[in-house]
C-alpha positions as CSV (number, residue, x, y, z in Angstrom):
1,M,311.7,87.1,292.7
2,S,315.3,85.9,293.2
3,P,317.6,86.6,296.7
4,E,320.2,88.8,294.3
5,D,317.0,90.7,292.9
6,K,316.0,91.3,295.9
7,F,319.3,92.5,297.4
8,E,319.7,95.0,294.4
9,D,315.9,96.2,295.3
10,L,317.7,96.9,298.9
11,V,320.2,98.9,297.2
12,D,318.3,100.9,295.0
13,E,316.1,101.8,298.4
14,F,319.3,102.6,300.1
15,T,321.3,104.4,297.9
16,G,320.9,107.8,297.6
17,R,320.4,108.2,301.4
18,P,322.9,110.7,303.3
19,G,325.9,108.7,304.6
20,I,325.1,105.2,302.6
21,T,327.7,103.5,300.5
22,P,326.7,101.3,298.0
23,P,328.1,98.0,297.2
24,G,331.5,97.7,295.3
25,A,332.6,100.9,296.9
26,T,335.1,99.5,298.8
27,G,337.6,96.0,298.5
28,G,338.1,93.0,300.4
29,F,335.5,92.3,303.3
30,G,332.1,93.7,302.9
31,H,332.4,94.4,298.9
32,T,329.2,93.1,298.8
33,A,327.5,95.4,301.3
34,L,325.6,98.6,302.5
35,R,327.2,101.0,305.0
36,A,326.3,103.9,306.8
37,Q,329.4,106.1,307.4
38,G,331.7,103.4,306.8
39,R,329.8,100.8,309.3
40,I,328.2,97.9,307.5
41,F,324.6,97.2,308.2
42,A,323.8,94.7,305.5
43,M,325.5,92.6,302.8
44,F,324.7,89.6,300.3
45,V,327.3,86.5,301.2
46,R,326.6,83.4,299.4
47,G,322.7,84.0,298.7
48,Q,321.7,85.6,301.7
49,L,321.3,88.7,303.3
50,V,323.3,89.6,306.4
51,L,322.4,92.4,308.9
52,K,324.1,93.4,311.8
53,L,320.9,93.5,314.5
54,P,321.2,93.5,318.3
55,E,322.0,90.1,320.1
56,A,318.8,89.7,321.0
57,R,316.8,90.5,317.8
58,V,319.3,87.7,316.1
59,D,318.2,85.3,318.7
60,A,314.8,85.7,318.5
61,L,314.8,85.7,314.5
62,V,317.1,82.3,315.1
63,E,314.7,80.9,317.6
64,G,311.8,81.7,314.9
65,G,313.7,80.2,312.1
66,H,314.1,82.8,310.2
67,G,318.1,82.4,310.2
68,V,321.3,81.6,311.3
69,R,324.1,83.4,312.8
70,F,326.5,84.5,310.6
71,D,329.9,83.4,310.3
72,A,332.7,84.7,307.8
73,N,334.2,81.5,307.4
74,K,336.4,81.6,310.5
75,G,334.4,79.0,312.3
76,T,332.7,81.1,315.1
77,P,328.9,82.4,314.3
78,M,328.9,86.1,314.7
79,K,326.5,87.0,318.2
80,E,325.2,90.6,316.1
81,W,325.0,89.2,312.4
82,L,322.5,87.1,311.1
83,A,322.3,85.3,307.7
84,L,318.6,85.3,306.9
85,D,317.3,82.3,305.4
86,T,315.9,82.8,301.9
87,A,312.7,81.2,302.9
88,S,312.2,83.2,305.9
89,T,309.0,85.8,305.7
90,Q,310.9,88.5,307.1
91,P,310.5,91.6,305.1
92,W,314.0,92.2,304.0
93,S,313.7,96.5,303.6
94,A,312.2,96.6,307.5
95,L,314.9,94.3,308.8
96,A,317.9,96.6,306.8
97,K,316.1,99.4,308.4
98,E,316.5,98.2,311.6
99,A,320.0,97.1,311.2
100,L,320.8,100.9,309.9
101,E,319.4,102.1,313.0
102,F,321.4,99.6,315.0
103,V,324.9,100.3,313.6
104,G,324.1,104.2,314.1
105,R,323.4,103.8,317.5
106,K,326.8,102.1,318.1
């Protein structure tokens, strides 16, 4: 399954839940994002799933070789954003649920 198809599955899974806005509902940064109460928790950028997670969780996933800190083309990797490697064995749905819970706590 392609990364695009996997992201579409995530969109299908999360769309319809209370407070969730699907990609395309807004323009500009985050136009490919799933949002909870207006806050981005998962998005598809440059062929990768990008998730907002606690810094320690991002550290662990990066150290485990599952991805890199996301850089929004500004030259500075973001401490709470992970760009998941397409070869990672981490389950997208579970990570997206973690991200959703994380943005809900902020």
